[in-house]
N, C-alpha and C positions, 0 to 999 in steps of 0.2 A: 300345409302339411309340414310337420316338424320331423326332420330326419334324425336318426341317431347319430351320435358323434362318430367321426371317422376312426377306424382302427389304424393307428399310426405305428404300431409295434413293428420294428424291423424295416428293412429296405428291400430292394430286389435281390434275387439270388446272385452270388458272385459270378462274374463272367466265366470263371474256370469251371463252374457248375452249369451255367445256363447254356454255354456253347455245346457241350456234350449232350445236354438234354434236348436241344433243338435238333441235332443230328439224329439222336435216338428217336425223336418224334417222327421224323421223316421215314426212318426205317421201319418203325412200328406200323405206320400207316401203309407202307408198301406191302408188308407181309399180311396185312388185313385183306388185301385184294387177291383175286385169283391171279396166278395159279396156286398161290399158297393158301389163301382162304382162311386165315386165322382171324375171324371177324372181331373177337374181343379186343384185339390190339388197336382197332380204330379209335375207340374212346381213350385208350391209353396214350396213343399218339397225340390226340387232341389235348389231353391233360398235360403232357410234357411240354408242348409248345406254349400252352397258357401259363404254365409255371415259369418257363424261361423268359417270357415277354412281360410278365406282370411287374408293374412299377418301374419299368425301364424308360429311358429317354426314347423318343420316337425313332431316331436313327438306329439305336440299338435294337429296338423292336423290329424294324425293317430288316436289319441284317440277320437276326435270329430266324425270322419268318422265311427269309430267302434261303438260309441253310436248310431248313426243314423242307422247303420246296424242291431244292436240288436233290436232297437225299431221297425224296419221294419220286419225283418225275423223271430224273435221269435214268434210273434203272427200269421204272415202269414203262417208259416210252422207248426202251432200247430197241424194240422191234422196228422202229422207224428208220434205223440205220442199217438194217440187214442188206438192203439192196440199193439204197440211195446215197450212201456215204454218211460221214459223221456230221457234216454241217447242218443239214435239216434237223437232225436229232438234237444237236446242241442248241440251236436257236429255239426250237419248240420247247425244250426242257427249261431253258432260261426264261422264256416268256411265261410259261405256266408257273414257275417258281416266283416270278414277280408278283403274282396275285397273292401268294402266301406271304410275301413281304408286306403287301398292303394289309393282310390280316394281322401280321405282327405289329404293324403300326397301330391298327385299330385296337388290338388287345392292350397295348401299352397306354393308349389314349383313354380307355374306359377304366383304367386301374383305380382312379379315385372313386368312381361310382361303385366298383366292386368292393373297395375297402369300406365305403360308407354304408352300403347295404350288402353285407357279405353273402346273404342267401340269394342275392340277385346274380352272383357271379356265374352259376351254371346257366341261367337263362341268357345272360349276356354272351356267353361263349357260344351257345346254340344259335343265337341271332346273328352274330358276326360271321359264323361259318356259312349260314344261308345267304347272307348278303354278299360275301365273297364269291360264292358259287354263282349267284345270280348275275354278277358282273362278269365273271370268267366265262359263263355259258353264252355270252352275247357279244363279247368284244375280244379282239378285233375281228372284222370280216365274218361276223356271225358266231364267233366264239368256238370254244373247244371244251365240251363238258366232260371229257375223259378224266377219270380219277375223282369224281364226286364221292363224298363220303357214303352216300346212299348206295352206290354200286359196290361197296365193300361188304354189304350186309345181306347178300343173296342167300346165305344159310343161317342167318340170325333171326331170332324172334322179332326183331325190329322191322324186318321186311314186311310184316303184316300191316304196319302203319301206312304203307303205300296205298292201301285200299281207302284210307281216309284223307290223305293229303299228298299222295304221290311222292316223288323223290325229295322235294323240299322238306316234307315232314319227317321222312326217314333221316335225312341229313341233320335236321334240327334235333331229333331224339338222340342220334348217335353223339353229336357234339354236346348235348345236354348231359348225357351220362359222363362224358369226359370232363365237363365242367364240375359235376358233382364229385368226381374223383379228385380233381385238383383242389377243390374246396376242402375235402376231407384231409388230403395230404398236407396242404399248406397250413391249415389250422393245427394239425398234429405237429408239424415242424416247429411252428411258433411256440406251441405249448411245451414241447420237449426242450426247446432252446432257452426258455425263460422260466422254467419251473425248477427250482433247486432239487437236486437228487436226494439231499439229506434233510429235506423239509420234515419237520416233526408233525405227527398227526394232531388234529385239533384236540383241545383239552376236553371237549364235550363228550368224547367217547367214540366207540366204533361206528355207531349209526351215523354221526355227523361225518366221519371219515368216509363212509360209503357214499354219502351224498356229495361230498367234495369230489371224490373220484369219479362219480357219475357225471357231474358237471364238467369235469376236465375232459372226459372222453366223448361227451355228447357232440361237440363240433366235428369229431372224427367219425363217430359211429353213425350218426343220423344221415349225413350225405351219402355214406357208403351204402346204407340200407335202402335209401331212396333210389340210388343208382341201380341196385339189383331189382328193386320193385318196378322200375321203368322197363327194364328188359323183360322180366318175367311177366309183368302185366300186359305186355304187347301180345302175349299168346292168347289173351282174351278178345283181341280184335277179330271180328268175324271176317272171313274171306270166303270167296266162292271155291267150292271143291269140284263141282262139275256143272256144266251148263244144263239148262232146262229145255233147250230147243232140240232140233233135229240132229241126228247122228250122220256124220259123213266120214268117208274113208279117204285119207290123204297120204300121198307118197312123196317123200323127199328124195331127190336124186342128187347125190354128191359124186359127180363124174370124175373129179380129180384132174390134174394137169400133168403133162409129161415132166416138167421141171418147175420147181418153185423159183420165184424171182420175177423181176420186172419183165423179162422176155416172154412171160406167158402170153403177151400180146402177139409175139411172133409165132406162137403156136395156136393161133386162133382156130384153124380148121381142126386140129387135133383135139382141142378142148371141146368144140362143138360135137365132134364125132364121139368123144367119150360120153357125153350126156345123152346123145341119141342112142348109142349102143347100150348103155345102162338101162335106158327106158325100154328098149326093145327086149332086153333080157327080162325085165320086170313083166312085160306082157306075156312072155313065154311061161313064166312061173305062174301067172294068173290063169293062163289057159290050162296049165297042168294041175290047177287046184292047190298050188302051194302058197299062194298069196290071195288076199281079197282083191276084188276088182276096185280100183281107186275111182273116186268121184273127181279127184283133182290130183295133178302132179305138179310139184313145185321144183323148178330149176333155180340155181343161184344166180347172183349178179355175175355178169361177164361170161355166162355160159354160152352166149353167142356174140362174140365181139365182131363178127361179120354181120353187117346190117341185113337181116333176113327180109326186110321189106324192099331192098334194092338188089340183093344178090339172089337170083333164082335158085342157085344150087343150095345155099344155106336154108332158104325158105322151104325147099323141097325136102330136105333132110328133117327139119322140124316137123313138117306135115307127116312124114313117114312115121316119126315117133308117136305123134298124137293119134294118127289113124290106127297104128298097131296096138297101142295101149287102150284105145277107145275112151279117152278122157281128155279134157282140156289141160293144157300145160301152161303154167305161168313161167314165161321165159325171161331171163335177165339178158337184155340185149343192149348193144351200143348202136344207136341210130344216127345216121348222118343228118346234118341240118339242124335247124331250119335254114340257116344262112351259110355262106361259104366260110370254111375254117371253123365251123361249129359242129358239135355233136351233142347227143343226149344219152344219159344213163337211164334206161327205162325198164319197166316190167310190163310185158305185153301178153295178153291172153291168146293162146293159139288153140283153136277148137278143132276137133277131129272132123274131117270132111269139108270144112269151110276155110280153114287156115286162120290167118291173123284177124282178130277182132279189134279193129282200130278204135271202137267205142270204149273198149276196156283196156286202156293204155295209161300207165302211170309214168311220168317223168320225174326223176329225182329232184326234189325241191331245194335241197341244201347240198350242192356240190362242195367238195372239200377244197379250200383254198390252197394253192401251191401243190396240189396233187391232181385235181381235176380241172382247175383253172388257175390262172396266174393273175392276181390283182397287182396293179402297179408294175407291169412286166418290165418296163425300162429300168426302174429302180431296182427291182429284184435281180435283174441280170447283172447289176454291178456287184451284188453280193455273191451270186453263184450263177455261172452259165448253164448249170444243170436245169434251170427253169425252161430252157428251150427244148428239153426232152418232151415237154407238154406242147405239142404242135397245135392242137386244137382245143379250144376252151369248151368245157361242158356248159350247156345252157340250162339254167334251172327251170323246173316246171312251176306251174302256178296253181295247181289244184291238188287237194289231198289224194292219197293213194287208195281210193275206194274202188275196188275191182269186183264186179259182179260175175261170178263164175258158176252159173247154174245154181246148184242147191246151196251155195255158200257165198256170202259177201266178205271179201278179203279187205283187211287193212294193211296195205303193202307199204313198207318203208325199206329203204335201200342202205345197207351197210351202216355208216356212222350216224345215220339219221335216227337210229334207235336211241341215241343218247339225248336227243332233243325232245323235251316234254311235249311241246305243242304239235310237233310233226306227227307223233303217235296219237295224241288226243284227237286231232282233227279227223283221223280215219274212224275212230270210234263214234265221234259226233256225227259222222257221215253214214253210220249204220253198219260198220264192220263187225262181223261176228267172230272172225278168226284173224289174229295178228300174224303177219308174215314178214320176216326179216330176210331179204335176199342179200347175201354178202359174198365177197371174194377175199379170202385170207391168203392167197397164193404169194403175196409180197410180204407177208408178216410171219408170225410164228404161232405156236399153240397157246402161248400166254395171252396174246392179243385176242385170239378166238374165244378163250374162256372168259376173259374180261367182258367181251361182247355178249356172251351167253348170260352172264350175270345181269346185264341190262335187260335182256329179254325176259328174264325171270321177274324182275321188278315190274316191267310193263304188264305182264300177265296178271300179277296181283293188283296192280294199280287200277286196271280197268275190268277185272273179273272176266277175262277172256282167255280161251286157249290160245297158245302162240306156238310158233315154230321158227327155227333159224335154218336156212338152207345155204350152205357154203360150198364153194368149188372144191375145197380141200379139207374142210372140217374146221371147227367142230359144228356138226349139224345135229338137230334133235327137236323133240316136241317138249312143250312146257304146259303144264296144267294151270288152271286159274289160281291155284294156291301156291304156284312157284315150283312145283316138283318137276324135275327133268326126266324124260323117258327116251329110250332109244338113242342116246347120244352116240355119235360116231367117233371114230378115231381121227387122227390128223394125218394128212397126206396119204389118204386111202380112197379107193373107190367103193362107195357103199350106197345101198338103197334101203330106206326104212319106210315101213307102211304102218299106219295106226288109225284106229277109229277115234274120232273126236266128237264130243257132244257140244254143239254150238250154244251161244248165249247172246241174248239181246238186252240184258239188264244193264243198269248203269250204277256203278259204285259211287260212293260219296265223293271220292277223288275226281271221278269223271264229271260229276255234276258241278263241283266247285271250280274245276278248271284251274286257272292260274291264281285264284285268290289266296290259297295258302301261302304261296311264294311271295305274292305282293304284300300280304299282311306281315309276314315275318321279316321281309326286307325293309318294309316301312318302319317296323319296330326297331330294327338295327340302326336305321338312320336316326330315329328318335333317341336311341341310346347314345349315339355319338354326339348329338346336340346336347343331351342332358349332361354328358361328361364335360362338354365345353363350358356349360354354365357353371358346373361345380368347380372346374379348374379356375374359372374367373373369380369365384367367390372365396376360394381358399388358396393358401400358398402350399404348393405341392413340393415335398422333399425331392430334390433332383436325384435321378438314377445315376 
């Protein structure tokens, strides 16, 4: 295969331009996510970082990527410092920014390949973003997928692509659009820089002048048109609008907590009472004909931090709620054991008349490091003694959250687990008809809650399932299989919402393909890095 000659016109952008671009890239990406939700800025942020790091030395690419990462993650993750101090927030933000530093290195590394095959630049940009996220989602200690490009597209036409390839495909498409934008802008910059302003028109006449002008603007116009076509064309991707199965009535109880903050654990009885009382109030409205009789009631994570299996009073209160509302309740509970000094974050089905159904119990499979358990505790204590606030480590479960609750099979995931592709997909593969996210946002803020709801919206489209999020303090609500949100609650309020849902047993292309879209795109990213290495070896690259 004979490659076209490399485009050697110009070098990297001056650092006085690249540094502000890198910072602007992070801020643009930030504003693309909830609670701002200006989703078109995500491709713009991708384009700005790609332009800043193009043709740079590797160290400069790392530094520019790190600046973008800090500008994105430091404000995005500010909710982590609300009640735990600045150190965890700073460390987590810097760690996540480090992955964008790697992205900056990779962007600089593949520059010769992008220059040799200019139309490959958008694809390279998309592949590198997927590869970066695949690494960040898994390392260290199981990864932290917060801030994936896909999660910024909850109101974008690109969200529909989740039905074909899940979050990795949405990330790829978002970064591809960004790559098309930088391709258009970069070629336009080179053209403007190297075309004399007083050039005389060709002697052959106006027709040849129009041809010349068209050729000059084609490198700018074509990528821009393709970028718009990718976004608009995503509207043609079919997504489920409503299930084809049975109809069930589901109630979400958002009981609220007396005070926001870490000491919600000290208010355990009050939090439990809030959810019991709100459920009993729902039963009274049902009896008065003001609400439909629910087939299922969902309580959030940490709605009973008193182990109801070992504390008779807590168990009796939950039984009172289930018996009064005459429906099973999915309770978010903290259970003691199995060993000394260990606890479990669980969703347990509590049936009217019989109480806890231990056969329908889900234990959170992905506890959050340094929040629900402390890896390398002795070393972590040297950094901050606050790790000892976590007295008992949460033990991970081993089976997917498939909970059979009478007329509906639930796919239960707890809190941050909604960000992990395989955790949600495993429940659908296990037969889940309704996706349920139990979460506790009492230690965070409304921005974190809305970012989490964006993830629920993507999961609903990805698997063609109705979904819901039940939070202690908000935001709670229902999500249709096409990503539309209904009955969203406020933040730091006590609310109960009831809705009829039509279930679905179908499987989207994304569900059937599983992890293969991500594996394929990540493998192509590795191949691109190898191809750039070969090209660098074969030609002398002008230093950045």
